[in-house]
C-alpha positions, -999 to +999 in steps of 0.1 A: -205-039-110-174-018-101-143-033-085-151-015-052-187-029-052-174-064-060-148-062-031-175-050-006-200-077-018-173-104-013-166-092+022-202-092+035-203-129+045-170-125+065-182-097+088-192-106+123-220-081+128-230-072+164-266-077+175-289-050+162-303-029+190-340-021+191-348+008+169-386+006+173-404+038+162-441+045+156-454+027+126-460+059+106-425+072+113-411+037+104-426+039+070-412+074+064-377+070+078-367+034+072-353+040+037-329+069+046-319+053+079-310+020+062-291+038+035-271+059+060-261+028+081-252+009+050-230+037+037-212+041+071-206+003+073-194+001+037-169+030+042-156+015+074-150-019+058-135-003+027-109+017+046-100-013+068-094-037+038-063-030+016-080-043-016-110-021-011-089+009-001-070+005-034-102+006-053-112+038-036-079+054-045-083+043-081-118+058-081-102+091-073-080+091-103-072+126-117-073+132-154-052+103-168-033+096-135-041+064-117-033+063-079-033+029-063-023+020-027-005-014-025+008-035+003+043-039-012+057-015-038+071-031-070+108-029-078+119+006-087+151+026-083+160+062-076+169+083-106+176+119-112+146+140-122+163+147-156+163+111-167+138+096-191+122+129-200+124+122-237+138+144-265+143+181-261+117+200-281+109+235-291+081+256-276+061+251-308+064+213-306+054+213-270+024+235-278+014+211-306+015+181-282-005+199-255-028+217-280-020+248-259+009+265-242+032+249-217+025+269-185+053+279-161+054+297-128+073+331-126+109+322-135+139+339-150+141+328-186+125+296-200+138+261-192+144+235-219+113+215-227+112+177-232+085+154-248+079+117-241+047+098-247+026+129-249+040+143-216+058+177-218+083+183-190+107+210-178+133+211-150+129+240-126+150+253-097+127+264-068+154+265-052+160+228-054+156+209-086+119+203-094+102+186-123+070+201-139+052+179-163+020+186-183-002+165-206-036+167-222-063+148-204-083+123-223-057+112-249-055+078-231-074+062-201-042+064-179-011+083-190+007+081-156+004+057-127+014+060-091+017+031-066+018+043-030+025+024+002+007+024+035+029+053+049+025+076+019+000+104+024-025+111-004-046+143+003-072+160-018-064+196-025-074+225-047-053+248-068-075+279-071-107+261-081-089+232-098-090+197-082-058+180-072-039+156-049-009+162-027+013+130-023+040+131+003+058+112+030+074+079+020+085+075-016+061+061-041+066+044-075+060+066-105+053+050-138+054+071-170+050+062-206+081+047-223+101+050-191+111+025-164+094+028-129+112+050-105+109+062-069+094+096-067+095+123-040+067+147-029+043+155-057+014+179-064-011+168-091-039+189-104-061+194-135-072+225-152-090+231-185-082+197-199-045+196-189-031+175-160-001+190-142+025+172-120+051+190-099+077+169-081+107+175-058+123+155-030+119+182-003+089+200-018+065+213+008+028+215+002+028+252+008+055+259-018+039+234-043+005+252-041+022+286-044+041+276-076+010+260-090-010+291-084+016+311-103+012+292-135-002+314-163-040+312-162-044+288-133 
């Protein structure tokens, strides 16, 4: 049984259900329709309970993880400090070393020149100027269950988006805690996450807008 199923099962005895109105239908129709009707009502009730209860809501967000990134909504964020985007990116590496880690090229939007690449725990990153400083990180999906973790508070928006035909999430509003391999937790700004052909992409900047983030993501070679 999944964590979400366990949470919902534990909540069932605590719910004060209203009296059920009469739903009498002809006997033949009852036999034909009872199964779908019961399933529909149960699904609506389960979703209502889940989004009303923080623990169940967290389970839903975890179920919507994206290629090695776990997103969890919590009541209180753990301790984390602000840090420049350039900190804890790892060692500077060559284009060849980055390609070996990703088993493919590090993809960039249309820029002048090529920024320095960094490698830490399988994550390749580069600092961009678009026009404010932005951090673009890429890693191969499937090398570990979760490579990155995000803890978001109640006022942080998490929205499902698409980059071309690729699935992703837009995380904005209040700061959230970003946990990367071999680096201390830090407070992060607005972030676009998406996955394409086995690679998970992460674009972050404090004042990044969803429109600009999606445009930059769409400019990456091949996406």
